[in-house]
N, C-alpha and C positions, 0 to 999 in steps of 0.2 A: 653436775659440773663436768665439763669436758676438758680434757687436757690435750693440748696439741704438741705433737713431737716434731721437732725440726730436724731435718736431715742435715748432717754436717756438710757445709759447702766444700767443694773440691777445687783447690787452686790448680787449674790446669797449667798455669804459667810456670809454677815451680815443681810440677810433677815430673820426675825423670822419665824419659822415654824408655820404652822397653828395649833392652839390649838386643841387638841383632845377633842371632847365633853365628858363631864363627864357622866359616866354611872348612870342611874337612878336606884332607888331601884326596884328590881324585884317583883313588887306587884303581878302580875299574877302567877308567880311560887310559891310564898309563899302561896297565896290563894289556889292553887291546892294542894300543899303539906298538908296544914291544912285540907282540905276536905278529902284527902286520909287518913290522920291519924285519923280523926274522924270516917271514915267508918271502918277502921281496929279496932279501939277501940269499936265501936258499935257491930261489929261481935263477938269480944271477950266477950262482956257483954251478948249477947243473946245466942250464940252457945256454949260457954265454951272454956276454954283455950286449951284443947287437940285438938278438931276439928279445931279451928282457927289456931293453930300452924301448923297443917297438911296442911291446905289451904295456909298458908303463904309459906311453903316449896315448894309446887307445883307452886305458883306464882313466887317464886324466880327462880325456874328452867326455867320457860318461860321467865323471865326477862333476864336470862343469854343467852338464845337462841336469844332474840331480840338484846342484846348487840353484840353478834357475828355477826348477820346479819348487824347491823349498822356499825361495823368495816369493814366488807368485802364490802358491797354495798355502804355505805355512804362515808367512808374515803378512802378506797382503790379503789373504783370504779369497783370492780370485781363482775359480776353477777354470783353468785354461787347458783345453784339449788340443790346441793347435801348435804345440811346441815343435813337432816334427816337420811342420811346414816351414818354419823359420830355419830349422837345421838344413832342410833341403835347399833353401835359398843360399845359405852360407856355403854349402858344398858346391853348388852351381857356380857361385862367384869365384871360389878358389880354382875350379876347373877352367872357367872362362879366361881368367887372367894368366894362368900358368901354362896352359897348353900352347904349343907352338902355332904360329900363324899358318893358316891353310891357304897356300898360294892358288890352289885350284878354285877357291872361292873369290879371293880378293883380286885375282888377275882377270876377272870377267866383269860384265856389266851388272851382275847380280847384286853387289852391295848397293848400287844406286837404286835398283828396283826395290830392294828391301827397305831402304831408307825412305823412299817415296811412299810406300804403303804405311810405314810407321808414322809418317807425318800426317797421312790421311786419318789414321786412327786417333792421333792426338787432336787434330782439328775436329773430328767427330765428337770427342769427349767435351771439348770446349763448347761446341754448338749445343749439345744436349744440356750441359750445365747452364748455358745462357737461357735456353728455353724454359728450364725449370725455375728460373727467377722472373718469369713474365708476370707473376702476380703482383710484383712491385710496380708494374706499369699499369695496373688496373685490370688485367686479364683475370676472369673468374678462375678460381682454383681448380674446379673440375675440368674446365677447358685446358688449363695449363697442364694438368696431370695427363690428360688424354694426348695432347700434343707431344709431351715429353716421352711417353711410352711408345707412341707410334714412330716418332723420329729416332728413338734409340734402337728400336727393332730394325728399321729400314737401314740406318747407317751401319749397324752391326753386320747385317747380311751383306752389304756392299763391301765393307772393309775386309770381312773374313773371307769372302770369295776371292778378292784380289790377293790376300795374304796366302791363301791356299795355292794359288797358281805359282806365286814366287817360291814358296817353300818346296813345292814339288820339283821345280827347276833346280833348286839348290841341292836337294837329295839326289837327283839324277846326275848332276854335273860334278859336285864336290863332296857329296856325302853329308857334310855339315859345315857350319861356318868356321869352325876352328876356334882358336883363342887369340890372345894378344901377345903371347910370348914374354910376359913380364915375370918378375920374381914371384914366388908363391906367397910371400908375406903381403904383397900388394892385394892379392885376392882375399887374404884373411881380413885385412882392414876394410876393404870394400864390402865383403860379405857381412861383417858385423854392422856396418852402417846401413846396408840394404835391409837386413833383417830388422834392425831397429826402426828404420823408417816405415817399413810395411807394418811392423807391430804397432807403431804409434797410430797409423791410419786405422788399422783394424780395431785397436782399443778405443779410439775416438768414436767409432761407429757402434761397437758391440758392448761397451761397458755400461750402457743404459739397460742392458738385459740382466736378468738375475737367474740364479740357480740353473735349472735344466736348460733354459733357453740360451744362456751364455755358453754352456758346454756344447750344445748342438751347433751354435753359430761358429765357434772357434774350430770345432772338429770339421765342419763343412768347409771352412776356409782352408784348413790344412790339406784336406783331401783335394780341393781344387788346385792348390799349388803343386802338390805331388802329381796329380793327373796331367797337368799342363807340362811339367818338366819330363814326365815319363813318355808322353806321346809326341813331344816336339823333337822328332829325330833330326830335323834340320838345325836344331839349337844344341841339343845335348846327346844326340845319337840314341836317345830313348833307352830301351832295355839292353842295347848292345854295349852301352857304357863307353867312356873314353878311358882307355887303359893301354899302357901304364901312364900315370901322371908323372910329371917331372918332380924330382926330389927337391926339397927346399935347401939342400946343402950343395956346395959346389961339386963334390964327387959323390956318386951314388954309393952308399955303404953296402957292404956285403952282409945280407941278413942270413948268414949261414947258421945252422944249428949244430954246433960242434959235436956234442954227445949224441943227440937223436939222429943226426945225419949219418954218423958212423954206424949206428944200429940199423938204420933203414937200408942204406946203400952198401952195406958190407957184402 
């Protein structure tokens, strides 16, 4: 004779949920924040308000970079090694909008020549994209790929040779093209939009890659952007830099160091 033991049924509907543990007071975070605040106030007291404000602005810039990396790497899980390329685009935009107009460039025929070459470049891109869609008209894919590559190489060599001639004239005549003479905040807005647009395009192309390949692609794109801006002396003055940049405030503040200045120049 066998006896069957029945397990007592558990009414999940009436079972109380496990109580979530109450969050304790964040003592460590508060202590760290107070220590940081004390350090900032100490720097203000010793170094002066002007210098301390400048350092806080630079620290805020690096904090924004760290926040961007946290969103991409921590939350999204995407390893992006091309962040500095977008930073370079933002810095270039701020420079281009805020630097005064270079009359030595705009007072000549060089802007028209540069615009003509840029139009040639845009037309070459449109032609190459059109040829890359010839398979929709019945052209074999291998023939389409061959025509696209050959046409892209030929048009690139033609456009880059004309661009090199114009840029050499710009460097010899005016040094570089200068800026637009607009407020610095206009460059900040355009820089964010430009970096976002380029980032969207690069993400659309590269996010199909995974792990090491994504890191290599984004790092390569960042290096291409930095190399272009560094070697385009007609556009950014290259390693000579554009200095000093106009201040975003109406009157340039005096970034004196009251206590260190007295110690050094006494």
